[in-house]
PQR file of N, CA, C, O and H, with PARSE charges and radii, in Angstrom:
ATOM      1  N   MET A   1     -15.092 -26.400   5.345 -0.4000 1.5000
ATOM      2  CA  MET A   1     -14.343 -25.171   5.598 -0.0000 2.0000
ATOM      3  C   MET A   1     -15.319 -24.100   6.091  0.5500 1.7000
ATOM      4  O   MET A   1     -16.397 -23.935   5.521 -0.5500 1.4000
ATOM      5  N   THR A   2     -14.948 -23.379   7.135 -0.4000 1.5000
ATOM      6  CA  THR A   2     -15.821 -22.350   7.685 -0.0000 2.0000
ATOM      7  C   THR A   2     -15.677 -21.050   6.911  0.5500 1.7000
ATOM      8  O   THR A   2     -14.776 -20.895   6.087 -0.5500 1.4000
ATOM      9  H   THR A   2     -14.072 -23.513   7.598  0.4000 1.0000
ATOM     10  N   ASP A   3     -16.586 -20.115   7.193 -0.4000 1.5000
ATOM     11  CA  ASP A   3     -16.545 -18.799   6.531 -0.0000 2.0000
ATOM     12  C   ASP A   3     -15.242 -18.070   6.792  0.5500 1.7000
ATOM     13  O   ASP A   3     -14.660 -17.480   5.881 -0.5500 1.4000
ATOM     14  H   ASP A   3     -17.318 -20.241   7.862  0.4000 1.0000
ATOM     15  N   SER A   4     -14.777 -18.112   8.048 -0.4000 1.5000
ATOM     16  CA  SER A   4     -13.539 -17.390   8.386 -0.0000 2.0000
ATOM     17  C   SER A   4     -12.334 -18.007   7.687  0.5500 1.7000
ATOM     18  O   SER A   4     -11.412 -17.296   7.287 -0.5500 1.4000
ATOM     19  H   SER A   4     -15.249 -18.592   8.788  0.4000 1.0000
ATOM     20  N   GLU A   5     -12.341 -19.342   7.539 -0.4000 1.5000
ATOM     21  CA  GLU A   5     -11.232 -19.990   6.826 -0.0000 2.0000
ATOM     22  C   GLU A   5     -11.249 -19.606   5.349  0.5500 1.7000
ATOM     23  O   GLU A   5     -10.194 -19.386   4.754 -0.5500 1.4000
ATOM     24  H   GLU A   5     -13.089 -19.920   7.864  0.4000 1.0000
ATOM     25  N   ASN A   6     -12.440 -19.523   4.754 -0.4000 1.5000
ATOM     26  CA  ASN A   6     -12.557 -19.112   3.352 -0.0000 2.0000
ATOM     27  C   ASN A   6     -12.065 -17.684   3.157  0.5500 1.7000
ATOM     28  O   ASN A   6     -11.387 -17.388   2.173 -0.5500 1.4000
ATOM     29  H   ASN A   6     -13.297 -19.702   5.238  0.4000 1.0000
ATOM     30  N   LYS A   7     -12.402 -16.799   4.089 -0.4000 1.5000
ATOM     31  CA  LYS A   7     -11.969 -15.404   3.992 -0.0000 2.0000
ATOM     32  C   LYS A   7     -10.456 -15.302   4.103  0.5500 1.7000
ATOM     33  O   LYS A   7      -9.827 -14.548   3.359 -0.5500 1.4000
ATOM     34  H   LYS A   7     -12.953 -17.040   4.889  0.4000 1.0000
ATOM     35  N   GLN A   8      -9.869 -16.055   5.024 -0.4000 1.5000
ATOM     36  CA  GLN A   8      -8.414 -16.007   5.197 -0.0000 2.0000
ATOM     37  C   GLN A   8      -7.714 -16.537   3.952  0.5500 1.7000
ATOM     38  O   GLN A   8      -6.712 -15.972   3.513 -0.5500 1.4000
ATOM     39  H   GLN A   8     -10.379 -16.667   5.628  0.4000 1.0000
ATOM     40  N   GLU A   9      -8.237 -17.616   3.385 -0.4000 1.5000
ATOM     41  CA  GLU A   9      -7.642 -18.180   2.182 -0.0000 2.0000
ATOM     42  C   GLU A   9      -7.776 -17.210   1.015  0.5500 1.7000
ATOM     43  O   GLU A   9      -6.853 -17.067   0.213 -0.5500 1.4000
ATOM     44  H   GLU A   9      -9.051 -18.075   3.741  0.4000 1.0000
ATOM     45  N   SER A  10      -8.919 -16.545   0.918 -0.4000 1.5000
ATOM     46  CA  SER A  10      -9.141 -15.567  -0.140 -0.0000 2.0000
ATOM     47  C   SER A  10      -8.167 -14.399  -0.016  0.5500 1.7000
ATOM     48  O   SER A  10      -7.646 -13.920  -1.023 -0.5500 1.4000
ATOM     49  H   SER A  10      -9.669 -16.661   1.570  0.4000 1.0000
ATOM     50  N   LYS A  11      -7.917 -13.935   1.214 -0.4000 1.5000
ATOM     51  CA  LYS A  11      -6.974 -12.844   1.437 -0.0000 2.0000
ATOM     52  C   LYS A  11      -5.572 -13.254   1.003  0.5500 1.7000
ATOM     53  O   LYS A  11      -4.858 -12.468   0.382 -0.5500 1.4000
ATOM     54  H   LYS A  11      -8.341 -14.325   2.032  0.4000 1.0000
ATOM     55  N   ARG A  12      -5.176 -14.489   1.332 -0.4000 1.5000
ATOM     56  CA  ARG A  12      -3.852 -14.971   0.945 -0.0000 2.0000
ATOM     57  C   ARG A  12      -3.722 -15.034  -0.574  0.5500 1.7000
ATOM     58  O   ARG A  12      -2.694 -14.643  -1.127 -0.5500 1.4000
ATOM     59  H   ARG A  12      -5.757 -15.127   1.837  0.4000 1.0000
ATOM     60  N   ASP A  13      -4.760 -15.525  -1.249 -0.4000 1.5000
ATOM     61  CA  ASP A  13      -4.727 -15.597  -2.709 -0.0000 2.0000
ATOM     62  C   ASP A  13      -4.640 -14.201  -3.316  0.5500 1.7000
ATOM     63  O   ASP A  13      -3.910 -13.984  -4.283 -0.5500 1.4000
ATOM     64  H   ASP A  13      -5.595 -15.843  -0.800  0.4000 1.0000
ATOM     65  N   ASN A  14      -5.379 -13.265  -2.752 -0.4000 1.5000
ATOM     66  CA  ASN A  14      -5.372 -11.888  -3.242 -0.0000 2.0000
ATOM     67  C   ASN A  14      -3.993 -11.272  -3.074  0.5500 1.7000
ATOM     68  O   ASN A  14      -3.533 -10.548  -3.958 -0.5500 1.4000
ATOM     69  H   ASN A  14      -5.972 -13.441  -1.967  0.4000 1.0000
ATOM     70  N   LYS A  15      -3.326 -11.542  -1.965 -0.4000 1.5000
ATOM     71  CA  LYS A  15      -1.988 -11.005  -1.740 -0.0000 2.0000
ATOM     72  C   LYS A  15      -1.016 -11.554  -2.775  0.5500 1.7000
ATOM     73  O   LYS A  15      -0.149 -10.823  -3.256 -0.5500 1.4000
ATOM     74  H   LYS A  15      -3.700 -12.130  -1.248  0.4000 1.0000
ATOM     75  N   ARG A  16      -1.145 -12.812  -3.120 -0.4000 1.5000
ATOM     76  CA  ARG A  16      -0.258 -13.407  -4.120 -0.0000 2.0000
ATOM     77  C   ARG A  16      -0.462 -12.757  -5.480  0.5500 1.7000
ATOM     78  O   ARG A  16       0.503 -12.527  -6.209 -0.5500 1.4000
ATOM     79  H   ARG A  16      -1.849 -13.405  -2.729  0.4000 1.0000
ATOM     80  N   GLU A  17      -1.711 -12.460  -5.829 -0.4000 1.5000
ATOM     81  CA  GLU A  17      -2.013 -11.848  -7.124 -0.0000 2.0000
ATOM     82  C   GLU A  17      -1.467 -10.426  -7.206  0.5500 1.7000
ATOM     83  O   GLU A  17      -1.074  -9.979  -8.283 -0.5500 1.4000
ATOM     84  H   GLU A  17      -2.495 -12.647  -5.237  0.4000 1.0000
ATOM     85  N   ASN A  18      -1.438  -9.718  -6.096 -0.4000 1.5000
ATOM     86  CA  ASN A  18      -1.033  -8.319  -6.081 -0.0000 2.0000
ATOM     87  C   ASN A  18       0.410  -8.122  -5.640  0.5500 1.7000
ATOM     88  O   ASN A  18       0.799  -7.013  -5.274 -0.5500 1.4000
ATOM     89  H   ASN A  18      -1.757 -10.081  -5.221  0.4000 1.0000
ATOM     90  N   LYS A  19       1.192  -9.166  -5.669 -0.4000 1.5000
ATOM     91  CA  LYS A  19       2.582  -9.059  -5.248 -0.0000 2.0000
ATOM     92  C   LYS A  19       3.320  -8.083  -6.167  0.5500 1.7000
ATOM     93  O   LYS A  19       3.187  -8.140  -7.389 -0.5500 1.4000
ATOM     94  H   LYS A  19       0.876 -10.067  -5.966  0.4000 1.0000
ATOM     95  N   ARG A  20       4.088  -7.202  -5.564 -0.4000 1.5000
ATOM     96  CA  ARG A  20       4.831  -6.203  -6.334 -0.0000 2.0000
ATOM     97  C   ARG A  20       6.128  -6.823  -6.850  0.5500 1.7000
ATOM     98  O   ARG A  20       7.013  -7.175  -6.070 -0.5500 1.4000
ATOM     99  H   ARG A  20       4.196  -7.156  -4.571  0.4000 1.0000
ATOM    100  N   VAL A  21       6.226  -6.948  -8.149 -0.4000 1.5000
ATOM    101  CA  VAL A  21       7.406  -7.567  -8.741 -0.0000 2.0000
ATOM    102  C   VAL A  21       8.099  -6.653  -9.747  0.5500 1.7000
ATOM    103  O   VAL A  21       9.189  -6.976 -10.218 -0.5500 1.4000
ATOM    104  H   VAL A  21       5.507  -6.662  -8.783  0.4000 1.0000
ATOM    105  N   HIS A  22       7.487  -5.523 -10.082 -0.4000 1.5000
ATOM    106  CA  HIS A  22       8.055  -4.612 -11.076 -0.0000 2.0000
ATOM    107  C   HIS A  22       8.767  -3.463 -10.370  0.5500 1.7000
ATOM    108  O   HIS A  22       8.151  -2.673  -9.655 -0.5500 1.4000
ATOM    109  H   HIS A  22       6.601  -5.261  -9.699  0.4000 1.0000
ATOM    110  N   LYS A  23      10.061  -3.390 -10.585 -0.4000 1.5000
ATOM    111  CA  LYS A  23      10.879  -2.385  -9.919 -0.0000 2.0000
ATOM    112  C   LYS A  23      11.026  -1.148 -10.801  0.5500 1.7000
ATOM    113  O   LYS A  23      11.314  -1.250 -11.993 -0.5500 1.4000
ATOM    114  H   LYS A  23      10.562  -4.032 -11.166  0.4000 1.0000
ATOM    115  N   HIS A  24      10.825   0.013 -10.197 -0.4000 1.5000
ATOM    116  CA  HIS A  24      11.019   1.283 -10.893 -0.0000 2.0000
ATOM    117  C   HIS A  24      11.930   2.147 -10.037  0.5500 1.7000
ATOM    118  O   HIS A  24      11.768   2.230  -8.819 -0.5500 1.4000
ATOM    119  H   HIS A  24      10.591   0.095  -9.229  0.4000 1.0000
ATOM    120  N   MET A  25      12.882   2.784 -10.688 -0.4000 1.5000
ATOM    121  CA  MET A  25      13.824   3.638  -9.965 -0.0000 2.0000
ATOM    122  C   MET A  25      13.782   5.032 -10.569  0.5500 1.7000
ATOM    123  O   MET A  25      13.552   5.198 -11.767 -0.5500 1.4000
ATOM    124  H   MET A  25      13.014   2.717 -11.677  0.4000 1.0000
ATOM    125  N   PHE A  26      14.008   6.029  -9.727 -0.4000 1.5000
ATOM    126  CA  PHE A  26      14.079   7.398 -10.207 -0.0000 2.0000
ATOM    127  C   PHE A  26      15.044   8.171  -9.327  0.5500 1.7000
ATOM    128  O   PHE A  26      15.360   7.751  -8.214 -0.5500 1.4000
ATOM    129  H   PHE A  26      14.195   5.894  -8.754  0.4000 1.0000
ATOM    130  N   LEU A  27      15.500   9.283  -9.825 -0.4000 1.5000
ATOM    131  CA  LEU A  27      16.467  10.100  -9.104 -0.0000 2.0000
ATOM    132  C   LEU A  27      15.837  11.416  -8.695  0.5500 1.7000
ATOM    133  O   LEU A  27      14.954  11.933  -9.380 -0.5500 1.4000
ATOM    134  H   LEU A  27      15.243   9.625 -10.729  0.4000 1.0000
ATOM    135  N   LEU A  28      16.295  11.955  -7.577 -0.4000 1.5000
ATOM    136  CA  LEU A  28      15.868  13.269  -7.099 -0.0000 2.0000
ATOM    137  C   LEU A  28      17.083  14.177  -7.046  0.5500 1.7000
ATOM    138  O   LEU A  28      18.202  13.723  -6.810 -0.5500 1.4000
ATOM    139  H   LEU A  28      17.012  11.535  -7.021  0.4000 1.0000
ATOM    140  N   ASN A  29      16.853  15.466  -7.269 -0.4000 1.5000
ATOM    141  CA  ASN A  29      17.963  16.395  -7.074 -0.0000 2.0000
ATOM    142  C   ASN A  29      18.061  16.714  -5.577  0.5500 1.7000
ATOM    143  O   ASN A  29      17.249  16.234  -4.787 -0.5500 1.4000
ATOM    144  H   ASN A  29      15.943  15.835  -7.461  0.4000 1.0000
ATOM    145  N   ASP A  30      19.037  17.508  -5.195 -0.4000 1.5000
ATOM    146  CA  ASP A  30      19.268  17.785  -3.767 -0.0000 2.0000
ATOM    147  C   ASP A  30      18.062  18.442  -3.091  0.5500 1.7000
ATOM    148  O   ASP A  30      17.690  18.069  -1.978 -0.5500 1.4000
ATOM    149  H   ASP A  30      19.697  17.898  -5.837  0.4000 1.0000
ATOM    150  N   ALA A  31      17.458  19.414  -3.763 -0.4000 1.5000
ATOM    151  CA  ALA A  31      16.312  20.121  -3.175 -0.0000 2.0000
ATOM    152  C   ALA A  31      15.108  19.197  -3.006  0.5500 1.7000
ATOM    153  O   ALA A  31      14.427  19.235  -1.981 -0.5500 1.4000
ATOM    154  H   ALA A  31      17.760  19.717  -4.667  0.4000 1.0000
ATOM    155  N   GLU A  32      14.852  18.371  -4.011 -0.4000 1.5000
ATOM    156  CA  GLU A  32      13.737  17.420  -3.922 -0.0000 2.0000
ATOM    157  C   GLU A  32      13.971  16.413  -2.800  0.5500 1.7000
ATOM    158  O   GLU A  32      13.049  16.075  -2.058 -0.5500 1.4000
ATOM    159  H   GLU A  32      15.405  18.340  -4.844  0.4000 1.0000
ATOM    160  N   ASN A  33      15.188  15.944  -2.684 -0.4000 1.5000
ATOM    161  CA  ASN A  33      15.527  14.973  -1.645 -0.0000 2.0000
ATOM    162  C   ASN A  33      15.369  15.576  -0.246  0.5500 1.7000
ATOM    163  O   ASN A  33      14.841  14.930   0.659 -0.5500 1.4000
ATOM    164  H   ASN A  33      15.937  16.218  -3.287  0.4000 1.0000
ATOM    165  N   ARG A  34      15.835  16.827  -0.076 -0.4000 1.5000
ATOM    166  CA  ARG A  34      15.666  17.497   1.221 -0.0000 2.0000
ATOM    167  C   ARG A  34      14.181  17.664   1.558  0.5500 1.7000
ATOM    168  O   ARG A  34      13.766  17.448   2.697 -0.5500 1.4000
ATOM    169  H   ARG A  34      16.264  17.352  -0.811  0.4000 1.0000
ATOM    170  N   ALA A  35      13.388  18.049   0.556 -0.4000 1.5000
ATOM    171  CA  ALA A  35      11.954  18.236   0.776 -0.0000 2.0000
ATOM    172  C   ALA A  35      11.289  16.916   1.169  0.5500 1.7000
ATOM    173  O   ALA A  35      10.471  16.878   2.088 -0.5500 1.4000
ATOM    174  H   ALA A  35      13.725  18.225  -0.369  0.4000 1.0000
ATOM    175  N   LEU A  36      11.640  15.851   0.480 -0.4000 1.5000
ATOM    176  CA  LEU A  36      11.065  14.543   0.800 -0.0000 2.0000
ATOM    177  C   LEU A  36      11.457  14.106   2.209  0.5500 1.7000
ATOM    178  O   LEU A  36      10.608  13.648   2.974 -0.5500 1.4000
ATOM    179  H   LEU A  36      12.306  15.883  -0.266  0.4000 1.0000
ATOM    180  N   ASN A  37      12.724  14.243   2.552 -0.4000 1.5000
ATOM    181  CA  ASN A  37      13.179  13.850   3.885 -0.0000 2.0000
ATOM    182  C   ASN A  37      12.534  14.691   4.979  0.5500 1.7000
ATOM    183  O   ASN A  37      12.202  14.182   6.049 -0.5500 1.4000
ATOM    184  H   ASN A  37      13.413  14.615   1.931  0.4000 1.0000
ATOM    185  N   LYS A  38      12.360  15.980   4.704 -0.4000 1.5000
ATOM    186  CA  LYS A  38      11.691  16.860   5.661 -0.0000 2.0000
ATOM    187  C   LYS A  38      10.251  16.408   5.882  0.5500 1.7000
ATOM    188  O   LYS A  38       9.778  16.361   7.017 -0.5500 1.4000
ATOM    189  H   LYS A  38      12.631  16.394   3.834  0.4000 1.0000
ATOM    190  N   TYR A  39       9.557  16.075   4.799 -0.4000 1.5000
ATOM    191  CA  TYR A  39       8.173  15.600   4.880 -0.0000 2.0000
ATOM    192  C   TYR A  39       8.098  14.302   5.687  0.5500 1.7000
ATOM    193  O   TYR A  39       7.250  14.157   6.568 -0.5500 1.4000
ATOM    194  H   TYR A  39       9.941  16.113   3.876  0.4000 1.0000
ATOM    195  N   LEU A  40       8.991  13.365   5.378 -0.4000 1.5000
ATOM    196  CA  LEU A  40       8.998  12.074   6.080 -0.0000 2.0000
ATOM    197  C   LEU A  40       9.177  12.265   7.582  0.5500 1.7000
ATOM    198  O   LEU A  40       8.506  11.621   8.388 -0.5500 1.4000
ATOM    199  H   LEU A  40       9.680  13.482   4.663  0.4000 1.0000
ATOM    200  N   LYS A  41      10.090  13.157   7.941 -0.4000 1.5000
ATOM    201  CA  LYS A  41      10.356  13.408   9.360 -0.0000 2.0000
ATOM    202  C   LYS A  41       9.194  14.142  10.018  0.5500 1.7000
ATOM    203  O   LYS A  41       8.752  13.761  11.102 -0.5500 1.4000
ATOM    204  H   LYS A  41      10.635  13.680   7.286  0.4000 1.0000
ATOM    205  N   LYS A  42       8.696  15.197   9.364 -0.4000 1.5000
ATOM    206  CA  LYS A  42       7.638  16.021   9.938 -0.0000 2.0000
ATOM    207  C   LYS A  42       6.365  15.216  10.192  0.5500 1.7000
ATOM    208  O   LYS A  42       5.731  15.362  11.237 -0.5500 1.4000
ATOM    209  H   LYS A  42       9.055  15.506   8.483  0.4000 1.0000
ATOM    210  N   TYR A  43       5.995  14.373   9.238 -0.4000 1.5000
ATOM    211  CA  TYR A  43       4.754  13.620   9.349 -0.0000 2.0000
ATOM    212  C   TYR A  43       4.963  12.181   9.819  0.5500 1.7000
ATOM    213  O   TYR A  43       4.043  11.364   9.775 -0.5500 1.4000
ATOM    214  H   TYR A  43       6.510  14.254   8.389  0.4000 1.0000
ATOM    215  N   ARG A  44       6.172  11.886  10.266 -0.4000 1.5000
ATOM    216  CA  ARG A  44       6.517  10.576  10.830 -0.0000 2.0000
ATOM    217  C   ARG A  44       6.076   9.423   9.934  0.5500 1.7000
ATOM    218  O   ARG A  44       5.434   8.471  10.378 -0.5500 1.4000
ATOM    219  H   ARG A  44       6.919  12.550  10.302  0.4000 1.0000
ATOM    220  N   VAL A  45       6.437   9.537   8.677 -0.4000 1.5000
ATOM    221  CA  VAL A  45       6.101   8.501   7.702 -0.0000 2.0000
ATOM    222  C   VAL A  45       7.050   7.328   7.912  0.5500 1.7000
ATOM    223  O   VAL A  45       8.270   7.493   7.916 -0.5500 1.4000
ATOM    224  H   VAL A  45       6.958  10.310   8.316  0.4000 1.0000
ATOM    225  N   SER A  46       6.474   6.147   8.085 -0.4000 1.5000
ATOM    226  CA  SER A  46       7.308   4.980   8.372 -0.0000 2.0000
ATOM    227  C   SER A  46       7.747   4.249   7.109  0.5500 1.7000
ATOM    228  O   SER A  46       8.722   3.498   7.141 -0.5500 1.4000
ATOM    229  H   SER A  46       5.483   6.014   8.082  0.4000 1.0000
ATOM    230  N   SER A  47       7.047   4.455   6.004 -0.4000 1.5000
ATOM    231  CA  SER A  47       7.388   3.761   4.770 -0.0000 2.0000
ATOM    232  C   SER A  47       7.484   4.752   3.608  0.5500 1.7000
ATOM    233  O   SER A  47       6.471   5.191   3.063 -0.5500 1.4000
ATOM    234  H   SER A  47       6.255   5.065   5.978  0.4000 1.0000
ATOM    235  N   LYS A  48       8.693   5.085   3.252 -0.4000 1.5000
ATOM    236  CA  LYS A  48       8.921   6.006   2.138 -0.0000 2.0000
ATOM    237  C   LYS A  48       8.385   5.406   0.840  0.5500 1.7000
ATOM    238  O   LYS A  48       7.766   6.103   0.035 -0.5500 1.4000
ATOM    239  H   LYS A  48       9.515   4.727   3.695  0.4000 1.0000
ATOM    240  N   SER A  49       8.623   4.134   0.646 -0.4000 1.5000
ATOM    241  CA  SER A  49       8.172   3.457  -0.558 -0.0000 2.0000
ATOM    242  C   SER A  49       6.651   3.520  -0.688  0.5500 1.7000
ATOM    243  O   SER A  49       6.127   3.792  -1.769 -0.5500 1.4000
ATOM    244  H   SER A  49       9.125   3.568   1.300  0.4000 1.0000
ATOM    245  N   ARG A  50       5.957   3.272   0.397 -0.4000 1.5000
ATOM    246  CA  ARG A  50       4.489   3.308   0.376 -0.0000 2.0000
ATOM    247  C   ARG A  50       3.988   4.720   0.056  0.5500 1.7000
ATOM    248  O   ARG A  50       3.063   4.888  -0.739 -0.5500 1.4000
ATOM    249  H   ARG A  50       6.382   3.051   1.275  0.4000 1.0000
ATOM    250  N   LEU A  51       4.593   5.718   0.667 -0.4000 1.5000
ATOM    251  CA  LEU A  51       4.201   7.105   0.419 -0.0000 2.0000
ATOM    252  C   LEU A  51       4.354   7.457  -1.057  0.5500 1.7000
ATOM    253  O   LEU A  51       3.433   7.998  -1.669 -0.5500 1.4000
ATOM    254  H   LEU A  51       5.345   5.582   1.312  0.4000 1.0000
ATOM    255  N   ILE A  52       5.505   7.153  -1.623 -0.4000 1.5000
ATOM    256  CA  ILE A  52       5.777   7.490  -3.017 -0.0000 2.0000
ATOM    257  C   ILE A  52       4.841   6.714  -3.940  0.5500 1.7000
ATOM    258  O   ILE A  52       4.286   7.280  -4.882 -0.5500 1.4000
ATOM    259  H   ILE A  52       6.253   6.714  -1.127  0.4000 1.0000
ATOM    260  N   ARG A  53       4.666   5.429  -3.675 -0.4000 1.5000
ATOM    261  CA  ARG A  53       3.797   4.596  -4.505 -0.0000 2.0000
ATOM    262  C   ARG A  53       2.356   5.115  -4.475  0.5500 1.7000
ATOM    263  O   ARG A  53       1.724   5.237  -5.524 -0.5500 1.4000
ATOM    264  H   ARG A  53       5.117   4.969  -2.910  0.4000 1.0000
ATOM    265  N   GLU A  54       1.833   5.422  -3.286 -0.4000 1.5000
ATOM    266  CA  GLU A  54       0.454   5.898  -3.169 -0.0000 2.0000
ATOM    267  C   GLU A  54       0.277   7.272  -3.806  0.5500 1.7000
ATOM    268  O   GLU A  54      -0.736   7.527  -4.457 -0.5500 1.4000
ATOM    269  H   GLU A  54       2.347   5.323  -2.433  0.4000 1.0000
ATOM    270  N   ALA A  55       1.253   8.159  -3.623 -0.4000 1.5000
ATOM    271  CA  ALA A  55       1.167   9.493  -4.222 -0.0000 2.0000
ATOM    272  C   ALA A  55       1.202   9.389  -5.747  0.5500 1.7000
ATOM    273  O   ALA A  55       0.420  10.042  -6.437 -0.5500 1.4000
ATOM    274  H   ALA A  55       2.076   7.952  -3.093  0.4000 1.0000
ATOM    275  N   LEU A  56       2.093   8.583  -6.256 -0.4000 1.5000
ATOM    276  CA  LEU A  56       2.212   8.399  -7.703 -0.0000 2.0000
ATOM    277  C   LEU A  56       0.937   7.812  -8.288  0.5500 1.7000
ATOM    278  O   LEU A  56       0.410   8.329  -9.273 -0.5500 1.4000
ATOM    279  H   LEU A  56       2.728   8.053  -5.695  0.4000 1.0000
ATOM    280  N   MET A  57       0.441   6.743  -7.692 -0.4000 1.5000
ATOM    281  CA  MET A  57      -0.740   6.082  -8.232 -0.0000 2.0000
ATOM    282  C   MET A  57      -1.984   6.951  -8.103  0.5500 1.7000
ATOM    283  O   MET A  57      -2.887   6.852  -8.934 -0.5500 1.4000
ATOM    284  H   MET A  57       0.870   6.323  -6.892  0.4000 1.0000
ATOM    285  N   THR A  58      -2.053   7.797  -7.081 -0.4000 1.5000
ATOM    286  CA  THR A  58      -3.176   8.725  -6.952 -0.0000 2.0000
ATOM    287  C   THR A  58      -3.207   9.674  -8.148  0.5500 1.7000
ATOM    288  O   THR A  58      -4.263   9.902  -8.738 -0.5500 1.4000
ATOM    289  H   THR A  58      -1.320   7.877  -6.405  0.4000 1.0000
ATOM    290  N   VAL A  59      -2.063  10.218  -8.497 -0.4000 1.5000
ATOM    291  CA  VAL A  59      -1.977  11.141  -9.636 -0.0000 2.0000
ATOM    292  C   VAL A  59      -2.274  10.401 -10.939  0.5500 1.7000
ATOM    293  O   VAL A  59      -3.017  10.911 -11.777 -0.5500 1.4000
ATOM    294  H   VAL A  59      -1.205  10.033  -8.018  0.4000 1.0000
ATOM    295  N   VAL A  60      -1.717   9.232 -11.118 -0.4000 1.5000
ATOM    296  CA  VAL A  60      -1.908   8.463 -12.354 -0.0000 2.0000
ATOM    297  C   VAL A  60      -3.381   8.102 -12.540  0.5500 1.7000
ATOM    298  O   VAL A  60      -3.941   8.316 -13.616 -0.5500 1.4000
ATOM    299  H   VAL A  60      -1.114   8.818 -10.436  0.4000 1.0000
ATOM    300  N   ILE A  61      -4.002   7.561 -11.511 -0.4000 1.5000
ATOM    301  CA  ILE A  61      -5.409   7.147 -11.619 -0.0000 2.0000
ATOM    302  C   ILE A  61      -6.314   8.350 -11.850  0.5500 1.7000
ATOM    303  O   ILE A  61      -7.242   8.280 -12.656 -0.5500 1.4000
ATOM    304  H   ILE A  61      -3.547   7.387 -10.637  0.4000 1.0000
ATOM    305  N   LYS A  62      -6.053   9.452 -11.152 -0.4000 1.5000
ATOM    306  CA  LYS A  62      -6.864  10.660 -11.333 -0.0000 2.0000
ATOM    307  C   LYS A  62      -6.772  11.152 -12.778  0.5500 1.7000
ATOM    308  O   LYS A  62      -7.789  11.502 -13.378 -0.5500 1.4000
ATOM    309  H   LYS A  62      -5.300   9.509 -10.498  0.4000 1.0000
ATOM    310  N   LYS A  63      -5.577  11.182 -13.334 -0.4000 1.5000
ATOM    311  CA  LYS A  63      -5.383  11.649 -14.708 -0.0000 2.0000
ATOM    312  C   LYS A  63      -6.072  10.712 -15.698  0.5500 1.7000
ATOM    313  O   LYS A  63      -6.701  11.182 -16.646 -0.5500 1.4000
ATOM    314  H   LYS A  63      -4.751  10.898 -12.847  0.4000 1.0000
ATOM    315  N   LEU A  64      -5.968   9.420 -15.502 -0.4000 1.5000
ATOM    316  CA  LEU A  64      -6.626   8.464 -16.387 -0.0000 2.0000
ATOM    317  C   LEU A  64      -8.142   8.636 -16.346  0.5500 1.7000
ATOM    318  O   LEU A  64      -8.810   8.535 -17.376 -0.5500 1.4000
ATOM    319  H   LEU A  64      -5.457   9.038 -14.732  0.4000 1.0000
ATOM    320  N   GLU A  65      -8.685   8.895 -15.156 -0.4000 1.5000
ATOM    321  CA  GLU A  65     -10.128   9.114 -15.033 -0.0000 2.0000
ATOM    322  C   GLU A  65     -10.544  10.407 -15.741  0.5500 1.7000
ATOM    323  O   GLU A  65     -11.598  10.452 -16.376 -0.5500 1.4000
ATOM    324  H   GLU A  65      -8.143   8.977 -14.320  0.4000 1.0000
ATOM    325  N   GLU A  66      -9.736  11.439 -15.636 -0.4000 1.5000
ATOM    326  CA  GLU A  66     -10.028  12.702 -16.304 -0.0000 2.0000
ATOM    327  C   GLU A  66      -9.995  12.550 -17.824  0.5500 1.7000
ATOM    328  O   GLU A  66     -10.769  13.192 -18.534 -0.5500 1.4000
ATOM    329  H   GLU A  66      -8.880  11.402 -15.119  0.4000 1.0000
ATOM    330  N   ASP A  67      -9.102  11.706 -18.313 -0.4000 1.5000
ATOM    331  CA  ASP A  67      -8.920  11.527 -19.756 -0.0000 2.0000
ATOM    332  C   ASP A  67      -9.875  10.514 -20.369  0.5500 1.7000
ATOM    333  O   ASP A  67      -9.942  10.398 -21.592 -0.5500 1.4000
ATOM    334  H   ASP A  67      -8.473  11.185 -17.736  0.4000 1.0000
ATOM    335  N   SER A  68     -10.606   9.787 -19.554 -0.4000 1.5000
ATOM    336  CA  SER A  68     -11.486   8.757 -20.104 -0.0000 2.0000
ATOM    337  C   SER A  68     -12.645   9.405 -20.849  0.5500 1.7000
ATOM    338  O   SER A  68     -13.102  10.484 -20.473 -0.5500 1.4000
ATOM    339  H   SER A  68     -10.552   9.881 -18.560  0.4000 1.0000
ATOM    340  N   PRO A  69     -13.118   8.753 -21.898 -0.5600 1.5000
ATOM    341  CA  PRO A  69     -14.226   9.338 -22.664  0.2800 2.0000
ATOM    342  C   PRO A  69     -15.498   9.401 -21.824  0.5500 1.7000
ATOM    343  O   PRO A  69     -15.744   8.545 -20.975 -0.5500 1.4000
ATOM    344  N   THR A  70     -16.287  10.417 -22.077 -0.4000 1.5000
ATOM    345  CA  THR A  70     -17.552  10.552 -21.374 -0.0000 2.0000
ATOM    346  C   THR A  70     -18.694  10.373 -22.371  0.5500 1.7000
ATOM    347  O   THR A  70     -18.466  10.270 -23.576 -0.5500 1.4000
ATOM    348  H   THR A  70     -16.087  11.112 -22.768  0.4000 1.0000
ATOM    349  N   LEU A  71     -19.880  10.337 -21.878 -0.4000 1.5000
ATOM    350  CA  LEU A  71     -21.052  10.109 -22.712 -0.0000 2.0000
ATOM    351  C   LEU A  71     -21.196  11.168 -23.805  0.5500 1.7000
ATOM    352  O   LEU A  71     -21.658  10.865 -24.905 -0.5500 1.4000
ATOM    353  H   LEU A  71     -20.065  10.420 -20.899  0.4000 1.0000
ATOM    354  N   PHE A  72     -20.802  12.409 -23.507 -0.4000 1.5000
ATOM    355  CA  PHE A  72     -21.031  13.511 -24.436 -0.0000 2.0000
ATOM    356  C   PHE A  72     -19.787  13.904 -25.236  0.5500 1.7000
ATOM    357  O   PHE A  72     -19.794  14.949 -25.888 -0.5500 1.4000
ATOM    358  H   PHE A  72     -20.426  12.655 -22.613  0.4000 1.0000
ATOM    359  N   ASP A  73     -18.737  13.110 -25.206 -0.4000 1.5000
ATOM    360  CA  ASP A  73     -17.524  13.422 -25.999 -0.0000 2.0000
ATOM    361  C   ASP A  73     -17.690  12.990 -27.431  0.5500 1.7000
ATOM    362  O   ASP A  73     -16.779  13.171 -28.239 -0.5500 1.4000
ATOM    363  H   ASP A  73     -18.732  12.262 -24.676  0.4000 1.0000
TER
END
């Protein structure tokens, strides 16, 4: 097997491990929905799901890093 074949196989395995299988739903009020739709249109966002997922995980990871113990705690 060549290096490129190993890399392609590794990428496929990684995709299988990171498959999104957990569904989460939430509701927006009218103002929030208008704001989100305006943002999607203004910035030509092609994937609403990706935008929401990345924004959410950015906040979650940042907060977890802030809350983690430090050497001097």
